[in-house]
Phi, psi and omega in degrees: 000130182289131179294144179296144180256138179250136176246144182255121175247117184299342179268335186246348182082195180264102180047037184220091183296346180283339180268108184235130177247120183285157179294319185251124178294153178293145179297151180300134180288124181267121185234102176300148178252138175263119181252124178255112181259127180237121181242168175267163178302128180085354180266147175274165176286336172091038175205164173253146175238133179218160170282143179288164185306333180266359177069020183267339186211176180246121191250136177276130179227158170051054176290121184284138177300140177066012182275167173305326179297313181293316179296331180278358177096007180284139184231154178306131177088355177301145176253130186274124176262319182225144171241116181051047175069017174249126179293132192235003184294341178252020185252146179299138184302317182295326178292322177297316179301314179297322180298318179289318182294337184259003189275355178085225188266351183237137178221130177248124178237127172263122189227158168242148171298154182304316181292325177293321179297314180297322177296317180297318179294320184294330180262006176072031182289141176282104186290331178291320176293322178298317179296318181292319182293335181292343182275338180093167180293144176086002182294142172206157179276149171293165180235131175259108190241134174257119184251122176258130186292157177252144182305326182257322185269350185066222179281344178075026178203152174229165183239138179240129178285143180276123184300130178081001180232096182298133179079009178255126181226141172251159185254137172242125185248155173275132181305126180060024177274179183304316182295315181297320178293334179276356176110003178273140181239148175299137181093350177299149172272130178276123182262306173211163182226126182050040177084000182254127177294127182284346177296343179264000187252149169268165177306322181290319179290328176295317178297320178294323178297319179295314180296322181293333183288346177080228187264011176208155182207149177244125184234149172251120184229161176211146180280174187295320179297315179296322179295318179298319178295320180296320178296316181296322180272358178058045179241136178288153177268112186232157178301331185297338179254009187271162166274138182267132180235091167071039176292140179279181175057053179293141176300161178237146180248129183240123177261106186258137172247124185299132177266190182298328181253024179094201181275336175091035175207167179241134177259124180235144173263123184229159175265138176292144181301130179072018182214158175268358182289134180262141177230163182249118190244140178271123185231165171049057179288120183287140177294133179079006183276164174304324180296315180294322181297331180269004175094012178292138179234148180300130181098352176301143178267126179282128182250323185208150174237122182053039178083357182262119178301138185236007184300331182263001182273161174278161183304312183298325179294322179291318178301317179298318179299318179291317181295326179292345177283351180062247189263358181222140178210147177247119181246138175245128185220174176219151184289169178299313176299322178295322178299316180293322181298309182288331176295320178295322179285338180077026178230160179284140175299341181272355186304319183247009186263128179237321187301132175089343177286133190294131173269130178283163183291115183289342183277349179282156181227150177218160178230148179277123176235176178230144178274190184297336180267004180082008181276142179296136174230169183244124175258126187250136173242146179103200186280256183292154182291140172223141183270108177268341172231131187225131175282137183226000000 
């Protein structure tokens, strides 16, 4: 008896119509990576960011060994899609640099590998949708809300501890009360209050913290969907990734034109009381000077010069930056009460501030070169200098 013969059809398998092999393989699954970079006070994140030669994306270069960038999973050639949960491919490069420089000790970058990015562009993939889908269903950003009390309603919110979960509190708001108007919603999870993590507080200490705050309080909250996404992605809920809702003491930007006797103020480097931290303070504002005309007050804290954050710079570097501006300079500062407010919260006053910070000329171009020691340098083409590659 002749043995049965089997024929192999690559689409149907061996006498098995359930086994089907398609002609075209499925496209490679593109999976953005979330990198959480954590640095120490005074430490850099340890990487360079530049625009790619075609100006379509922002490319990570020169990741330093053992740096926060390397430990956080950032790799050479990665393309940045989001900075602290904000999509940035359509954002000015200088604004991205300022956003990173002002974020404090934590930085979240959503990135694609260079080859994955090129593949996504070649097939016309919507990168903003890809970034959003990587977070999962129910994702939302936390909210940093400043609540000012009402004479009758108070703050318009109470806190309830979650049974069986120490340090977990939910928020209950009064309809159309101060908290709700400030952006807090009933059912939100309370993360911190006035810069203090509530996970370290008992119900009684939380109540004392609220009473001590007086007629206003600043809270970081997130809804249940957002909290579930954060747990799933193993990311902490921090102010740096939050939406800002009505924080007081906004910085001010002053555009000064040098007069016959200069700008009319003195810049001093001082130590904060009870701390070794140095700050740059505007002093001795001359009456009738350009500085006074722009609203400068004695004791204001200097935050930025020509849009460049200066809190981490030395005094001489700031003086040089101002002098290079010749007869015009843009200074960003904050008042003494504002300095105390943001110091209590533990965040930079520039974290959510955009208005008045100088936008560099987008039409200028630069290329990354290296000097004799192999260190990155910036070659500028065009008029005023613009940083197309920035160390961070």
